[in-house]
Structure formats: structure tokens, C-alpha cells
PAMAR-945071 format. One line per 5 residues: their letters; for each residue y, z, x of C-alpha. Coordinates in Angstrom, 1 decimal. Example, Ala and Ser with C-alpha at 12.3 -4.5 7.8 and 13.67 -1.06 7.14 Angstrom:
AS	-4.5:7.8:12.3; -1.1:7.1:13.7
END
This chain:
MRRRD	-0.1:0.1:0.4; 3.5:-1.0:1.3; 5.7:2.5:1.1; 7.5:1.9:-1.4; 4.7:1.7:-3.5
TALAV	3.3:4.5:-1.7; 6.8:6.4:-2.2; 6.6:5.7:-6.5; 2.9:7.2:-6.3; 4.3:10.6:-4.6
LVALI	7.4:9.9:-6.9; 5.4:9.9:-10.2; 2.9:13.0:-8.7; 6.2:14.7:-8.6; 6.7:14.4:-11.5
WGTNF	4.0:14.8:-13.4; 3.1:17.9:-11.1; 7.3:19.6:-12.3; 6.1:18.8:-16.3; 3.9:21.8:-16.4
VAIRT	7.2:23.7:-15.8; 9.4:21.4:-18.1; 7.2:22.6:-21.0; 7.3:25.7:-20.4; 10.3:26.1:-19.9
GLDSV	10.9:24.1:-23.7; 7.8:26.3:-24.9; 10.6:29.7:-24.9; 12.3:28.4:-27.7; 10.1:26.4:-29.2
PPLLF	6.9:26.5:-31.5; 3.5:25.0:-28.9; 2.6:22.9:-32.3; 6.7:21.2:-33.2; 7.2:21.1:-29.8
LAVRF	4.7:18.6:-29.3; 5.4:16.8:-32.8; 9.1:16.0:-31.4; 8.0:14.7:-28.4; 5.8:12.0:-29.8
VVVCI	8.9:10.8:-32.1; 10.7:10.5:-29.0; 8.2:9.6:-26.8; 7.3:6.7:-29.1; 10.9:5.4:-31.1
PAVFF	12.4:3.0:-30.5; 9.6:2.6:-27.5; 7.8:1.4:-30.2; 9.7:-1.6:-30.5; 9.8:-2.5:-26.7
VRRPG	6.6:-2.0:-25.8; 3.4:-4.8:-26.8; 0.3:-2.7:-28.8; -2.2:-3.2:-27.3; -5.3:-5.9:-28.3
LPWRD	-7.3:-3.4:-29.6; -8.3:-2.1:-33.4; -6.6:1.3:-34.9; -9.1:2.6:-35.1; -9.5:2.6:-31.8
LALIG	-6.4:3.9:-30.5; -6.6:6.9:-33.2; -9.5:8.2:-31.4; -7.7:8.0:-28.4; -4.8:9.5:-29.7
LFTSL	-6.8:11.8:-31.3; -8.8:13.0:-28.4; -5.8:12.2:-25.5; -3.0:13.6:-26.9; -2.3:15.5:-29.7
GQFAL	-5.8:17.9:-28.9; -5.5:17.8:-25.7; -1.5:18.4:-26.1; -1.7:20.6:-28.7; -4.2:23.0:-26.4
MYLAL	-2.3:22.3:-23.4; 0.6:23.6:-25.1; -1.1:26.5:-27.1; -2.5:27.9:-22.8; 0.7:28.2:-21.6
ELGMP	2.2:29.8:-24.8; -1.0:32.2:-24.9; 0.8:32.9:-21.2; -1.6:30.2:-18.5; 0.8:30.1:-15.8
PGLAS	2.2:27.0:-15.7; 0.8:26.1:-12.2; -2.6:26.8:-12.3; -2.0:25.3:-15.3; -1.1:22.0:-13.9
LVLQA	-4.6:22.8:-10.9; -7.4:23.4:-13.9; -5.9:20.6:-15.7; -7.4:18.6:-12.8; -10.9:19.7:-14.4
QVLLT	-10.7:16.0:-16.9; -12.2:14.5:-14.2; -15.0:15.9:-13.6; -15.4:16.2:-17.5; -14.8:12.7:-17.6
VVIAA	-18.3:11.8:-14.9; -20.2:14.3:-17.8; -19.3:12.9:-21.4; -19.3:8.6:-19.6; -23.0:9.8:-18.3
AWLRE	-24.3:11.5:-21.8; -22.4:8.8:-24.1; -21.8:5.8:-22.5; -24.5:5.3:-19.7; -22.8:5.8:-16.7
RPTTT	-25.4:7.0:-14.4; -23.3:8.8:-11.6; -23.5:8.8:-8.2; -25.1:11.5:-5.7; -21.4:12.0:-4.1
QRIGV	-20.0:12.5:-7.5; -22.7:14.8:-8.7; -21.6:16.8:-6.5; -18.2:16.8:-7.1; -18.8:17.9:-10.3
ALGGA	-21.3:20.8:-8.9; -17.9:21.8:-6.8; -15.5:21.0:-9.7; -18.4:23.2:-12.1; -18.0:26.6:-9.0
GLLTI	-14.3:26.2:-8.2; -14.1:27.0:-12.2; -15.8:30.0:-12.9; -14.4:31.5:-9.1; -10.4:30.2:-11.1
AAGRG	-12.4:32.3:-14.3; -13.7:35.1:-12.1; -9.6:36.1:-11.0; -8.0:35.1:-14.3; -10.7:38.1:-15.4
LSAPL	-9.9:40.6:-12.6; -5.9:40.3:-13.7; -5.6:38.7:-17.1; -6.8:37.4:-20.7; -9.1:34.8:-20.8
LPLVV	-8.0:33.3:-23.6; -5.6:30.8:-22.6; -7.7:29.6:-19.8; -10.2:29.0:-21.7; -8.2:27.0:-24.0
LVLAA	-6.5:24.8:-21.8; -9.8:24.2:-20.7; -10.8:22.5:-23.9; -7.0:20.7:-23.3; -9.2:18.8:-20.4
VSWAV	-12.3:18.5:-22.7; -10.6:16.8:-24.8; -8.4:14.2:-22.3; -12.0:13.3:-21.0; -13.0:12.1:-24.3
GNVLT	-10.0:10.8:-24.6; -10.1:9.2:-21.2; -14.7:7.9:-22.3; -12.8:6.4:-25.8; -10.3:4.5:-23.8
RRAGS	-13.6:2.9:-21.1; -15.9:2.0:-24.1; -13.0:0.1:-25.4; -12.1:-1.2:-22.5; -8.5:-1.0:-22.4
LSGPG	-6.6:-0.5:-19.5; -7.1:-4.8:-19.6; -4.1:-6.0:-17.9; -0.6:-4.8:-16.1; 1.5:-2.5:-18.4
SGLGV	-2.1:-2.1:-20.9; -1.7:1.9:-20.4; 1.8:1.9:-21.1; 1.3:0.2:-24.9; -1.7:2.7:-25.6
TVWSG	0.5:5.9:-25.0; 3.1:4.9:-27.0; 0.6:2.6:-30.0; -1.6:5.3:-30.0; 1.0:8.1:-30.1
LVVPL	2.2:7.6:-33.3; -1.4:9.1:-35.2; 1.4:12.5:-33.0; 4.1:13.9:-35.2; 2.3:13.9:-38.3
PAFAL	-0.6:15.8:-37.4; 1.6:18.0:-35.6; 3.9:18.5:-38.1; 1.8:19.7:-41.1; -0.9:22.2:-38.0
SLLFE	3.2:24.0:-37.2; 3.6:23.9:-40.9; 0.0:26.1:-41.7; 0.0:28.3:-38.6; 3.4:28.8:-37.5
GPAAI	5.1:28.8:-40.4; 8.7:27.3:-42.0; 10.5:30.3:-41.2; 10.1:29.5:-37.2; 11.0:25.8:-37.0
SAAIG	13.5:26.4:-40.0; 14.1:28.8:-36.7; 13.8:26.9:-33.7; 16.0:23.9:-35.5; 18.7:26.1:-36.4
HLQWS	19.4:27.3:-32.7; 18.3:24.5:-30.3; 19.0:25.7:-26.8; 19.7:22.7:-24.7; 16.9:23.9:-22.0
AVLST	14.2:22.5:-25.7; 16.7:19.5:-25.5; 16.3:19.4:-21.8; 12.4:19.5:-22.0; 12.1:17.2:-24.6
AYTAY	13.5:14.7:-22.4; 12.0:16.5:-19.2; 8.7:15.1:-21.0; 9.0:12.3:-23.0; 11.0:9.6:-20.9
LSSLV	10.3:10.3:-17.4; 6.5:12.1:-17.9; 5.1:9.6:-20.2; 7.5:6.8:-20.0; 8.7:6.9:-17.2
GYGIW	5.5:8.0:-14.6; 3.2:5.4:-17.2; 5.7:2.9:-16.5; 5.2:3.1:-12.5; 1.7:3.9:-12.3
NTLLS	0.8:1.0:-14.6; 3.2:-1.1:-12.5; 1.0:0.4:-9.2; -2.1:-0.3:-11.1; -1.4:-3.9:-11.7
RHPVA	-0.9:-3.7:-7.8; -2.9:-1.9:-5.6; -7.6:-1.9:-7.2; -7.5:1.8:-9.2; -9.7:2.9:-5.8
KVTPF	-5.9:3.5:-3.8; -3.5:4.4:-6.5; -5.8:7.7:-8.5; -6.2:9.6:-5.4; -2.3:10.0:-4.9
AMLVP	-2.6:11.9:-8.9; -4.7:14.9:-6.5; -0.1:15.3:-5.8; 0.0:17.1:-9.0; -1.4:20.2:-9.0
VFGMA	0.3:20.7:-4.9; 4.1:20.3:-6.7; 3.1:21.9:-10.4; 2.7:25.3:-8.1; 4.6:24.5:-5.5
AAGLV	7.8:24.5:-9.0; 5.8:27.0:-10.7; 6.5:29.5:-6.9; 10.2:27.6:-7.8; 10.9:28.6:-10.8
YDERP	8.6:31.7:-12.0; 8.3:32.9:-9.2; 4.3:32.3:-9.5; 2.0:33.4:-6.8; -1.9:32.9:-8.2
NALEL	-4.1:35.9:-6.4; -6.7:35.0:-4.3; -9.5:34.3:-6.5; -7.1:32.2:-8.0; -5.9:30.2:-5.4
AGGLV	-10.1:30.1:-3.1; -11.3:28.5:-6.5; -8.5:26.1:-7.2; -8.7:24.7:-3.4; -13.0:24.3:-4.3
LLAGV	-12.1:23.3:-7.9; -9.4:20.2:-6.7; -12.5:20.1:-3.5; -14.5:18.5:-5.9; -12.0:16.8:-7.9
AVTVL	-11.3:14.4:-4.3; -15.3:14.5:-3.3; -15.7:12.6:-7.2; -12.9:10.1:-6.9; -12.1:9.6:-3.0
RRGPR	-16.0:7.6:-2.7; -17.2:5.3:-1.2; -19.3:2.4:0.1; -20.8:0.8:2.6; -18.9:-2.1:3.8
ASVTL	-20.6:-5.7:3.2; -19.8:-8.8:5.4; -20.3:-12.3:2.6; -18.9:-15.7:4.3; -17.3:-18.1:1.9
RLDDR	-16.9:-21.3:2.2; -13.5:-22.8:0.5; -14.8:-26.7:0.2; -16.9:-29.4:1.4; -13.9:-29.8:4.9
SALVT	-13.2:-26.1:5.4; -13.4:-24.1:7.7; -16.2:-20.6:6.9; -14.2:-17.9:5.8; -15.9:-14.3:6.9
VDVDP	-14.7:-11.1:4.3; -15.6:-8.0:4.1; -16.1:-6.7:0.8; -15.1:-3.1:-0.2; -17.8:-2.0:-3.0
AAGPP	-15.0:-1.2:-6.0; -14.8:2.2:-6.3; -13.9:2.7:-10.2; -15.5:0.6:-13.8; -18.5:-1.2:-12.3
DEPAD	-16.3:-4.3:-13.6; -13.6:-3.7:-11.2; -13.7:-5.8:-8.8; -14.5:-5.8:-5.4; -10.5:-5.4:-3.0
LVQAT	-11.4:-8.7:-0.5; -9.9:-6.5:2.5; -9.8:-8.8:5.8; -10.1:-12.2:6.6; -11.7:-13.2:10.5
RGRPA	-11.7:-16.2:11.3; -11.1:-19.9:9.2; -7.9:-20.5:6.4; -7.3:-17.3:4.4; -9.1:-17.5:0.9
AGTG	-6.1:-18.5:-1.8; -6.3:-17.7:-5.4; -8.7:-15.0:-5.5; -7.2:-12.6:-7.8
END
């Protein structure tokens, strides 16, 4: 990747990491389910009029939105409201990578590699260590709710994978916007049911600037700008070169929480977090052996030998041709 694209990938990780602190700030004055409904109204309008709808049936878009957006964020907001530290939340939520592998293996029959199994086992050990650390100093309920948020996100990942919705530049942003249309009404209905009209009226009647800025940050910077840059990078580079930058999210998340909320994880939480992150790294940063392939461009051209990196993403992701060793380079390989 060029330096500019590397910097953009790091910028997205910074935006997504500090997003947890922004959410925690907004929850100080707005109930979580109401906050979620407002966020996705801002995400979807006016973006839905400018972002092309992905070529998916409405049923698939609704299911993806139900798990990836409504389920994940409702549970994550609730976990933060119940007392889950935002920095630690940014770390624990990375368990969705491991859970996606497990659910895809059970549902789509995508057989995990030995390396992926090791990564899942490491991540599970890390989560158990974090749970032990939390149990020494705080209730476990927020952690359990956050893990359920990671499960919901993982199910959404598998639904997206099954639907084949991320085919083409920008389609990921389209899925984010159009599937997000299913969030506001159910979230508002749940807010009325569980948070009550009095809490909603109080939040709207005494709206604070912190909530407005938090909503703008989570909707525009995290959802639209973040996904816009991320999907542009995915359209330029192989998935295996872009996705590892997501592991910087908890690094920035915990640093921001330490600065804003003076959050300091205890020794067991920190050790468990490192093991969890190691499991995610082992799962994501897998790499197969290179193969050497000789191609003849036409009857008159020289032979071209290239090294082929096996694709690290889904089975239908094209391999990356990384080096021509002699002859003229092949054109139009994409």
C-alpha cells in the first residue's frame, strides 16, 4: 500500500476506536435505545438519496440490518450504559472476528483452517481471562451483553457473506446505509417500551451539545466517512492488506478512554485483552505458501513468471499477483 492509503487506514482505525468514547459521552444525557434511533436517522437521511442501493433483495438487507446494526449497536449501547468501560469495549467487540469464523463454519460449512482454530481458541481464552478480571472488580452483566453484541455482529457478517453483498467498490457503504433503514423505528419502539415516554421527553427537552456532537461523530465520521474510506481502500487493495488495520481500533479506543475517562484495565483484563488480540491476529493474518505460475500472454510474447499469493479472504476473492520476474508485465489482470 502507498503511504497515503496506509495513513487513511490508520485514520479509519482512529475514528472507529475513539467512536466508543463518543458513544459513552452521548449516553450521559440520552437513553441508549433513543440514542441509537437518532443515530441511524442521521446516518440514513440524507445518505439514502445519494448512495446507490446494493443489488440485494429487501429481505437480505433487512436481515443484515437487524443483526449488524440494530442488534449489535442496541446491545453495545446497553452494555456501555450498564457500565462497560468504553476502552475495554472496543477490545472485547473484536471477538466478532472469531465468532464469525465459528458461525460461518456451522452455517455456511466454511471449514476453518488449523491456524483459524488456534486463533479462535486463543481468543476464547482471552475472553475468559477478561471475564475473570471483570468479576474481581465489577458486575459481569455488561460484559455478557457486549459479547452478545459481538455475536449479533458476527451473524450479520455471515449474512452479508452469504448474500455476496460486498461485490464492487462502495457497495459496503450502500449496505450500511440501506440496511440501516430498519433500525430507527424498532429502536424508537423499544425505547418507548423500555425507557419510557418520560425519559424520551426529558432527553429531547434538555438536549445537550455533548449529545449532538456525539451523534454527529458516530453518524457522519464513524459510519459514513469511516466506511467510505474503508471501502475505497478495499476496492484498491486485497482484503488481506486492509483488514489487519482494524486491529488498531482497540489500541486507539483504550488510549482515548484512558485520556478522557482515566480508564485503567486491571492486570487480568489487560492480559486477557492481549491474548484476545493475539487470537484475532492469528485468525486474520494467516498466509499460505506462495506458488510460482508461468503464463504465456500470446503466441509471440515472452513467458511471464509470477508469484501468486493465495487469497486470504473469502474463497471467491482473486489471488494477488505480486511480482513479475521476467518478460513484460501482464496487462488487464483485474
